[in-house]
C-alpha positions in Angstrom: 23.4 8.8 -21.8 19.8 8.4 -22.8 17.2 10.1 -20.7 14.2 8.2 -19.5 12.0 9.3 -22.4 14.5 8.1 -25.0 15.5 4.8 -23.5 13.3 1.7 -24.3 10.5 1.5 -21.7 9.0 -1.6 -20.3 6.3 -2.4 -17.8 8.7 -3.0 -14.9 10.3 0.4 -15.5 6.9 2.1 -15.4 6.0 0.4 -12.1 9.3 1.3 -10.6 8.6 5.0 -11.5 5.2 4.8 -9.8 6.6 3.0 -6.7 9.5 5.4 -6.3 8.0 8.8 -6.9 4.2 8.9 -7.6 2.9 11.7 -5.3 -0.2 9.9 -4.0 1.9 6.9 -3.1 4.5 9.0 -1.4 1.7 10.7 0.6 0.3 7.4 1.7 3.8 6.4 2.9 3.8 9.5 5.0 0.7 8.1 6.7 2.7 5.0 7.6 5.4 7.3 9.0 2.7 8.8 11.2 1.7 5.4 12.4 5.3 4.6 13.3 5.6 7.9 15.2 2.4 7.0 17.1 4.0 3.7 18.2 7.0 5.6 19.4 4.7 8.0 21.3 2.9 5.1 23.1 6.3 3.4 23.8 7.1 6.5 25.8 4.7 5.4 28.6 7.4 2.9 29.6 10.3 5.4 29.6 12.1 5.7 32.9 11.4 9.0 34.8 13.7 10.7 37.2 12.1 13.0 39.8 13.8 15.1 42.3 12.4 17.4 45.0 13.7 19.2 48.0 11.8 21.2 50.6 12.7 23.4 53.6 10.1 24.1 56.4 10.0 26.4 59.4 6.9 25.7 61.4 5.2 25.9 64.7 5.6 22.5 66.3 2.4 20.9 67.8 4.6 19.0 70.3 6.2 22.3 71.5 3.7 25.1 70.8 5.2 28.6 70.3 8.6 27.3 69.4 9.9 27.4 65.8 11.2 24.1 64.3 13.0 23.6 61.0 13.4 20.6 58.7 14.7 19.8 55.3 13.5 16.9 53.1 15.0 15.8 49.8 14.0 12.9 47.5 15.4 11.5 44.2 13.6 8.7 42.6 13.8 6.8 39.2 10.5 5.2 38.2 9.8 2.9 35.3 6.5 1.2 34.3 6.9 -2.4 33.0 4.5 -3.6 30.3 3.2 -6.2 32.8 1.8 -3.3 34.8 4.4 -3.5 37.6 5.8 -0.1 38.5 9.4 -0.2 39.8 11.1 2.6 41.8 14.6 3.1 43.0 15.9 6.1 44.8 16.9 7.8 48.1 15.8 10.3 50.6 17.4 12.5 53.1 15.3 14.1 55.8 17.0 16.1 58.6 15.9 18.4 61.4 12.7 18.3 63.3 10.9 16.2 60.7 7.1 16.7 60.6 4.8 13.7 60.6 4.1 11.7 58.5 7.6 12.1 57.0 10.2 9.9 58.5 13.6 10.8 59.8 16.7 9.3 58.1 20.3 8.7 59.0 22.8 11.3 58.2 23.7 9.6 54.9 20.1 9.1 53.9 17.8 6.2 53.1 18.1 4.2 49.8 15.4 1.9 48.6 13.8 -0.1 45.8 10.1 -0.7 45.5 7.6 -2.3 43.3 3.8 -1.8 42.9 2.5 -5.1 41.6 -1.1 -5.4 40.2 -2.4 -8.9 41.0 -5.9 -8.6 39.3 -6.9 -5.5 37.4 -4.2 -4.0 35.1 -2.1 -7.1 35.2 -0.8 -7.5 31.6 -4.0 -5.9 30.2 -3.5 -2.3 31.2 -4.3 0.9 29.3 -0.7 1.8 28.5 0.3 -1.6 27.3 -2.8 -2.1 25.2 -2.3 1.4 23.7 1.2 0.5 22.7 0.1 -2.8 21.2 -2.7 -1.1 19.3 -0.3 1.5 18.0 2.2 -1.3 16.9 -0.7 -2.9 14.9 -1.3 0.4 13.3 2.0 0.2 11.5 1.1 -3.0 9.5 -2.4 -1.6 8.9 -0.8 1.5 7.4 1.4 -0.7 5.3 -1.7 -2.4 3.9 -3.1 1.0 2.9 0.2 1.6 1.0 -0.1 -1.8 -0.7 -3.7 -1.1 -1.6 -2.8 2.3 -3.2 0.2 0.7 -4.8 -1.7 -2.1 -6.5 -4.4 0.3 -7.7 -1.8 2.6 -9.2 0.2 -0.2 -10.7 -2.8 -1.5 -12.5 -3.7 1.9 -13.9 -0.1 2.7 -14.9 0.3 -0.8 -16.4 -2.9 -0.3 -18.4 -1.6 3.1 -19.7 1.7 1.4 -20.7 0.0 -1.4 -22.7 -2.3 1.2 -24.3 0.8 3.0 -25.5 2.4 -0.3 -26.8 -0.8 -1.1 -28.6 -1.0 2.4 -30.1 2.6 2.1 -31.3 1.9 -1.3 -32.9 -1.2 0.0 -34.7 0.9 3.0 -35.9 3.4 0.6 -37.4 0.5 -1.2 -39.2 -0.8 2.2 -40.5 2.7 3.2 -41.7 3.3 0.0 -43.6 -0.1 0.2 -45.2 0.5 3.8 -46.3 3.9 2.8 -47.8 2.3 0.0 -49.8 -0.2 2.5 -51.2 2.5 5.1 -52.0 4.6 2.6 -53.8 1.7 1.3 -55.7 0.6 4.8 -56.8 4.1 5.3 -58.3 3.8 1.8 -59.9 0.4 2.7 -61.4 1.8 6.0 -62.7 4.4 4.1 -64.6 1.9 1.6 -65.9 -0.4 4.4 -67.1 2.5 6.1 -68.9 3.1 2.8 -70.7 -0.6 2.5 -71.6 -1.0 -0.7 -69.5 -3.6 0.8 -67.1 -6.5 3.3 -67.6 -6.0 6.8 -66.1 -8.8 6.2 -63.6 -6.5 3.9 -61.8 -4.3 6.8 -60.9 -7.2 8.5 -59.2 -8.0 5.3 -57.4 -4.4 5.0 -56.2 -4.2 8.6 -55.1 -7.5 8.3 -53.2 -6.2 5.3 -51.4 -3.0 7.1 -50.4 -5.0 10.0 -49.0 -7.3 7.5 -47.1 -4.3 5.7 -45.6 -2.6 9.0 -44.7 -5.6 9.9 -42.7 -5.4 6.6 -40.9 -1.7 7.2 -40.1 -2.5 10.7 -38.8 -5.2 9.2 -36.5 -2.8 6.5 -35.3 -0.2 9.2 -34.5 -2.8 11.1 -32.5 -3.7 7.8 -30.6 0.0 7.4 -29.7 0.2 11.0 -28.4 -2.9 10.4 -26.3 -1.4 7.2 -24.9 1.9 9.0 -24.1 0.0 11.8 -22.3 -1.9 9.3 -20.3 1.2 7.4 -19.3 2.8 10.6 -18.4 0.4 10.9 -15.5 2.3 8.1 -13.7 5.9 8.9 -14.5 7.6 11.1 -11.9 11.1 11.8 -10.6 11.8 11.8 -6.9 12.4 15.6 -6.9 8.7 16.0 -7.8 9.3 16.8 -11.5 7.5 14.8 -14.3 9.3 12.7 -16.9 8.8 13.8 -20.5 7.1 10.8 -22.2 6.8 12.3 -25.7 8.4 10.0 -28.3 8.8 7.3 -25.7 10.4 4.1 -27.1 8.6 0.9 -26.4 9.0 -2.7 -27.7 5.8 -3.7 -29.5 7.1 -7.2 -29.4 6.2 -7.2 -25.7 2.6 -7.8 -26.8 3.6 -11.3 -27.9 4.1 -12.4 -24.2 1.5 -14.9 -23.2 0.3 -15.9 -19.7 1.3 -19.1 -18.0 -1.3 -21.6 -17.0 -3.1 -20.3 -13.9 -4.3 -22.5 -11.1 -7.7 -21.0 -10.3 -7.9 -22.3 -6.7 -4.4 -21.1 -5.9 -5.2 -17.7 -7.3 -8.3 -17.4 -5.1 -6.4 -18.6 -2.0 -3.5 -16.2 -2.8 -6.0 -13.3 -3.0 -7.6 -14.2 0.3 -4.2 -14.4 2.0 -2.5 -11.4 0.4 -5.1 -8.8 -0.5 -4.2 -5.7 1.6 -7.9 -4.8 2.3 -8.4 -8.2 3.9 -5.2 -8.1 5.8 -6.1 -4.7 7.1 -9.4 -6.0 8.4 -7.8 -8.9 10.1 -5.4 -6.6 11.8 -8.2 -4.3 12.8 -9.9 -7.3 14.4 -6.8 -7.8 16.5 -6.9 -4.1 17.5 -10.5 -4.6 18.7 -9.5 -7.8 20.4 -7.1 -5.8 22.5 -9.8 -3.3 23.3 -12.1 -6.0 24.4 -9.5 -7.5 26.7 -8.9 -4.1 28.3 -12.6 -3.6 28.8 -12.9 -7.0 30.4 -9.9 -6.1 32.6 -11.8 -3.1 34.0 -14.4 -5.5 35.4 -11.9 -7.0 37.8 -11.3 -5.6 41.3 -8.1 -3.9 42.0 -5.6 -5.8 44.1 -2.1 -4.3 44.3 0.9 -5.4 46.3 3.4 -2.8 47.3 6.8 -3.8 48.6 9.8 -1.6 49.2 12.9 -2.7 51.1 15.5 0.0 51.9 18.7 0.8 53.8 19.1 3.7 56.2 22.7 4.8 56.5 24.9 7.2 58.5 24.6 8.6 62.0 21.3 8.0 63.7 20.4 5.4 61.1 18.5 2.2 61.7 19.8 0.0 58.9 17.2 -2.1 57.1 13.8 -0.4 56.4 10.7 -1.8 54.8 7.5 -0.5 53.3 4.8 -3.1 52.4 1.1 -3.0 51.9 -1.9 -4.3 50.0 -4.5 -2.1 48.3 -7.9 -3.4 47.3 -10.6 -1.7 45.4 -13.8 -3.1 44.0 -16.3 -1.3 41.7 -19.8 -1.6 43.1 -21.3 -1.3 39.6 -19.9 -2.2 36.2 -21.7 0.1 33.8 -18.6 1.6 32.3 -16.8 -1.7 31.7 -19.9 -3.5 30.5 -20.7 -0.7 28.1 -17.3 -0.8 26.6 -17.4 -4.6 26.4 -20.8 -4.6 24.6 -19.7 -1.8 22.2 -16.4 -3.6 21.3 -18.2 -6.9 20.7 -20.6 -5.1 18.4 -17.7 -3.5 16.5 -16.1 -7.0 16.2 -19.3 -8.4 14.7 -19.5 -5.5 12.3 -15.9 -6.1 11.2 -16.6 -9.8 10.8 -19.5 -9.0 8.4 -17.4 -6.5 6.5 -14.7 -9.1 6.1 -17.1 -11.7 4.8 -18.5 -9.3 2.3 -15.1 -8.1 1.1 -13.7 -11.6 0.9 -16.6 -12.5 -1.3 -16.0 -9.5 -3.5 -12.3 -10.4 -3.8 -13.2 -13.9 -4.9 -15.6 -12.6 -7.5 -13.0 -10.2 -8.7 -10.5 -13.0 -9.1 -13.0 -15.2 -10.9 -13.8 -12.4 -13.3 -10.1 -11.8 -14.0 -9.6 -15.6 -14.6 -12.5 -15.6 -17.0 -11.3 -12.6 -18.8 -7.9 -14.0 -19.2 -9.1 -17.4 -20.5 -11.6 -15.9 -23.0 -9.2 -13.3 -24.2 -6.6 -15.9 -24.9 -9.2 -17.7 -27.1 -9.9 -14.5 -28.9 -6.2 -14.0 -29.6 -6.1 -17.4 -31.3 -9.2 -16.5 -33.4 -7.7 -13.1 -34.3 -4.4 -14.7 -35.4 -6.4 -17.1 -37.7 -8.3 -14.1 -39.1 -5.1 -12.2 -39.9 -3.6 -15.3 -41.7 -6.8 -15.8 -43.7 -6.9 -12.1 -44.8 -3.2 -12.2 -45.7 -3.8 -15.2 -47.9 -6.8 -13.5 -49.6 -4.7 -10.4 -50.1 -1.9 -12.2 -51.7 -4.2 -14.1 -54.0 -5.9 -10.8 -55.0 -2.6 -9.2 -55.8 -1.7 -12.2 -58.0 -5.0 -11.9 -59.9 -4.4 -8.1 -60.3 -1.0 -8.7 -61.8 -2.6 -11.2 -64.2 -5.3 -8.7 -65.1 -8.1 -10.7 -63.5 -8.8 -8.2 -60.6 -9.0 -4.5 -60.0 -7.0 -2.0 -58.0 -10.2 -1.3 -56.0 -10.3 -5.0 -54.8 -6.6 -5.1 -54.0 -7.0 -2.0 -51.8 -10.0 -3.5 -50.1 -8.0 -6.7 -49.4 -5.1 -4.8 -48.0 -7.3 -2.7 -45.8 -9.1 -5.8 -44.5 -5.8 -7.4 -43.6 -4.6 -4.3 -41.9 -7.9 -4.0 -40.0 -7.6 -7.6 -38.8 -4.0 -6.9 -37.7 -5.2 -3.9 -35.7 -8.0 -6.0 -34.1 -5.3 -8.6 -33.2 -3.3 -5.8 -31.5 -6.3 -4.7 -29.6 -7.1 -8.2 -28.4 -3.4 -8.7 -27.4 -3.6 -5.5 -25.4 -6.8 -6.8 -23.8 -4.9 -10.0 -22.9 -2.2 -8.0 -21.2 -4.8 -5.9 -19.3 -6.5 -9.1 -18.2 -3.2 -10.4 -16.9 -2.7 -7.1 -15.1 -6.2 -7.4 -13.5 -5.4 -11.0 -12.3 -2.1 -10.0 -10.8 -3.7 -7.0 -9.1 -6.7 -9.0 -7.8 -4.3 -11.5 -6.2 -2.0 -8.8 -4.9 1.0 -10.0 -6.9 1.3 -7.1 -9.4 4.8 -5.6 -9.4 6.0 -8.1 -6.8 4.1 -6.1 -4.1 4.2 -8.0 -0.8 
């Protein structure tokens, strides 16, 4: 089985490596795990709670001074807070003996009850615990957007490193072919000189050209090594080890891929809809909207209804019991609530301005990527024509050389001109792929990130 450094590599494989095991991205995902844990923590406010207490008293009775009295009081209650703000309780109590006021006596089998404390104004729906949970839940998709933002940035950089390697390998092929032509010609010239058909100086010219092109090949090999090292920054295994990218096999034919026609308006709309930075700001506005609602809730007076029917059982019991009441509180000043309202409104205005600025920046980024893509495609066409023209000139010069109407110097020049134009074409094709990467990243579509 081939290892990852030997198998043919493509862009999708590089992006999968980044998505699966790049340390920075894995660390960002841990932040999302923290956000989910925070949601779980806030959800705990609505967990049912069981409380149990028992008490024994020996005391001096005020109704019969100087005489010791005893009593025992036991309670077991399950309480649960609903997200609407209603607090429900269910439980029982058993009070026996000479029960002190204000505790109440119960039948021999105890009293069993249900009760509810219902907020009618303040804390109805908009209460601190419910809002805290809702804000924590919004923190999860916000954390997901941070992951997407990091992912898109890394995808673009890793993709650029991949295309640089493909381009370097393609230019290495050009340099290798150019050297082979010079080496073969040097042997051909040697044979021609031996036959007296060419002057000895042509051998020096041929040898010099071989040395020149060998230097070009050495430089191209170094460029490949640099590109492999750069790509190696982004290729990791899940166990934290890096993948050896030396002698990585890539398909230089991938450079021939062209971009589909892009709808500029659709690209800008997609960026506005899907860019993680904008989504995070929209979610942050929702978080502050909840904070504003909670602050406005605090301006309301408190009006709570308490109702608790029960049943007293056993000897000395009375049957049905009832506890009911209304509790009303009104703040005489509203500085605390008003201060929070004003502060939250200012934060919302600040976020709105940040959103508009970022939205504009995203639109400009998309426009720039669209422009780069369109112009680079034109440059590819021009570079293709340049290569074709140089190839025709080279072939013509070779024919003239064989007919004795040209010199080896000119043939070498024509070959180098053609090879240089091929290298420029490769560079422009790499730029085209980088422009495509930039457009996909600016519209949050790179690597299928959603």
